[in-house]
C-alpha positions in Angstrom: 89.3 68.1 95.6 92.2 70.6 96.2 94.2 69.9 99.4 93.6 72.8 102.1 96.3 73.6 104.4 95.9 74.8 107.7 98.5 77.1 109.3 98.8 77.5 112.9 97.9 81.1 114.8 100.7 84.1 114.5 100.7 84.2 118.1 101.7 80.2 118.8 104.5 80.3 116.3 106.5 83.4 117.5 109.5 80.6 118.1 112.6 80.6 117.3 113.2 79.4 113.6 114.8 76.4 112.1 118.5 77.6 110.7 118.5 74.1 108.3 117.7 73.3 105.3 117.8 76.6 103.4 114.8 78.6 102.0 115.3 76.9 98.5 115.2 73.2 99.7 112.3 73.6 101.7 110.4 74.8 98.4 111.8 71.9 96.5 110.4 69.7 99.3 106.6 71.7 99.5 107.0 71.3 95.7 106.8 67.6 96.0 103.8 67.6 98.8 105.8 67.7 101.9 103.6 69.0 104.8 107.0 69.2 107.0 108.9 71.3 104.8 105.7 73.6 104.7 105.7 73.9 108.3 109.4 74.6 108.5 109.4 77.1 105.8 106.1 78.8 107.9 108.0 79.0 110.9 110.7 80.4 109.3 109.2 83.5 107.9 105.6 84.0 109.2 106.3 86.6 111.9 108.5 88.6 109.2 106.0 88.6 106.7 103.5 89.5 109.2 105.1 92.4 110.4 105.7 93.5 106.8 101.7 93.0 106.2 100.9 95.1 109.3 102.7 98.4 108.1 100.6 98.1 105.2 97.6 97.1 106.2 97.2 98.5 110.2 94.6 96.0 110.7 96.1 92.5 113.0 93.2 90.5 112.3 93.3 90.9 108.3 97.6 90.5 108.2 97.1 87.4 110.1 94.7 86.3 107.4 96.8 87.7 104.4 99.8 85.3 106.0 97.8 82.5 105.7 96.8 83.0 102.1 100.4 84.2 101.4 101.3 80.7 102.4 98.6 78.9 101.3 100.0 80.5 97.7 103.5 78.7 98.4 101.8 75.6 99.1 100.0 75.3 96.4 102.2 76.5 93.5 105.8 76.0 94.9 106.5 74.3 91.8 105.9 77.7 89.9 109.7 79.4 91.9 112.2 79.4 89.7 115.1 80.8 92.1 115.3 83.7 89.9 115.4 85.5 93.7 115.8 84.7 97.3 112.5 83.0 98.7 112.3 85.4 101.0 112.2 88.0 98.3 109.4 86.2 96.5 107.3 85.9 99.8 107.1 89.9 100.4 106.2 90.4 96.5 103.5 88.1 97.4 102.6 89.6 100.5 102.3 92.7 98.9 100.5 92.3 95.9 97.5 90.2 98.8 98.0 93.1 101.3 97.3 95.8 98.7 94.2 93.5 97.1 92.4 93.1 100.2 92.8 96.9 101.2 91.0 97.3 98.3 88.3 95.3 98.5 87.7 96.4 102.1 87.2 99.9 101.2 84.4 101.4 99.0 87.0 103.8 97.4 89.4 102.4 95.2 92.9 102.7 96.4 96.2 102.5 94.9 99.6 100.9 96.1 100.6 104.3 97.7 97.1 104.9 99.1 97.4 101.9 100.9 101.2 102.1 102.2 100.2 105.5 103.7 97.7 103.3 106.3 99.5 103.1 109.3 98.7 101.3 112.7 97.9 104.0 115.6 97.2 101.9 118.1 99.1 101.8 121.2 101.2 98.6 121.9 102.8 98.4 125.4 106.0 98.6 123.7 105.0 101.9 122.3 104.1 103.1 125.4 107.0 102.0 127.0 109.0 103.8 124.9 107.2 106.9 123.2 109.5 109.5 124.8 112.4 107.8 123.5 114.7 108.7 120.7 113.4 105.5 118.6 110.0 106.7 119.4 110.8 110.0 117.8 112.2 108.5 114.6 109.3 105.6 114.3 107.3 109.1 114.3 109.1 110.8 111.7 108.8 107.6 109.4 105.4 107.5 109.2 105.6 111.5 108.1 107.4 110.2 104.8 105.6 109.7 101.7 103.7 106.4 101.4 106.6 105.6 98.4 109.1 106.3 100.6 108.3 104.8 103.6 107.7 101.5 101.8 111.3 101.2 100.4 112.2 102.2 104.4 110.5 99.1 105.7 111.9 96.9 102.8 115.3 98.1 103.5 115.9 98.8 107.0 113.4 96.0 108.5 113.2 93.5 105.8 116.9 94.1 105.1 116.5 93.2 101.3 119.2 94.7 98.8 118.5 97.6 96.2 117.8 94.7 93.7 115.5 92.7 95.6 113.3 96.0 96.7 113.3 96.9 92.7 111.5 93.6 92.4 109.1 93.4 95.2 108.0 97.0 94.2 108.2 96.8 90.8 110.7 99.6 89.5 114.4 100.0 88.8 117.0 100.1 90.7 118.1 103.2 89.6 115.0 104.6 91.3 115.0 102.6 94.3 118.7 104.4 94.8 116.9 107.9 94.2 114.3 107.8 96.5 116.6 106.3 99.3 118.7 109.4 99.0 115.6 111.4 98.9 114.9 109.4 102.3 117.9 110.4 103.7 117.6 113.8 103.5 113.8 114.3 104.1 114.6 112.4 107.5 117.2 114.8 108.5 114.6 118.0 108.5 112.3 115.7 110.3 114.6 114.9 112.7 116.0 117.9 113.1 112.5 119.4 113.4 112.1 117.3 116.3 115.6 117.9 118.2 117.9 115.1 116.9 120.9 115.2 115.3 121.7 112.7 112.5 124.9 111.1 115.1 122.1 110.8 117.6 119.5 108.7 115.1 122.2 106.0 114.4 
């Protein structure tokens, strides 16, 4: 009978993450069945993973469910981690796959990855309302106008702080393509920001 691991809810796990031991050490311990190591890894990465999934699905409840699925995969498959990438990169690749698969299951129409990534959370939260007239809000609004394939790269590079090589691994495209698309992002964002009255220097 397989072990079922119950993870705390996102709302109860927003505290500061532990800094030690390393992610790789935790994965090795998880592979040996260490539940405490699993809890530490979850505490360290759950919120970032949740935010990444949320930007794809636009559904808070679904995103929380997917986070649990991602870490259950880690619990069950830690022995399969070969260390060819950072643990966080591995987690985001799993999360991306599961988010897109979940969207496909929840709609009658067949969604491709770019269509799934295009779905944006339009619900106004307190932070959005408080900053809706700010420069930052205008920048975020412009980002939603980018093509899905470019917006996904912005998320990974600027929000998840991934390198070109890591982005290429997560998305499944060559590093050169990542660089080319990021150049397109900069050009397109300059046009969009100019359209709302923001010069490049103000956006920095």
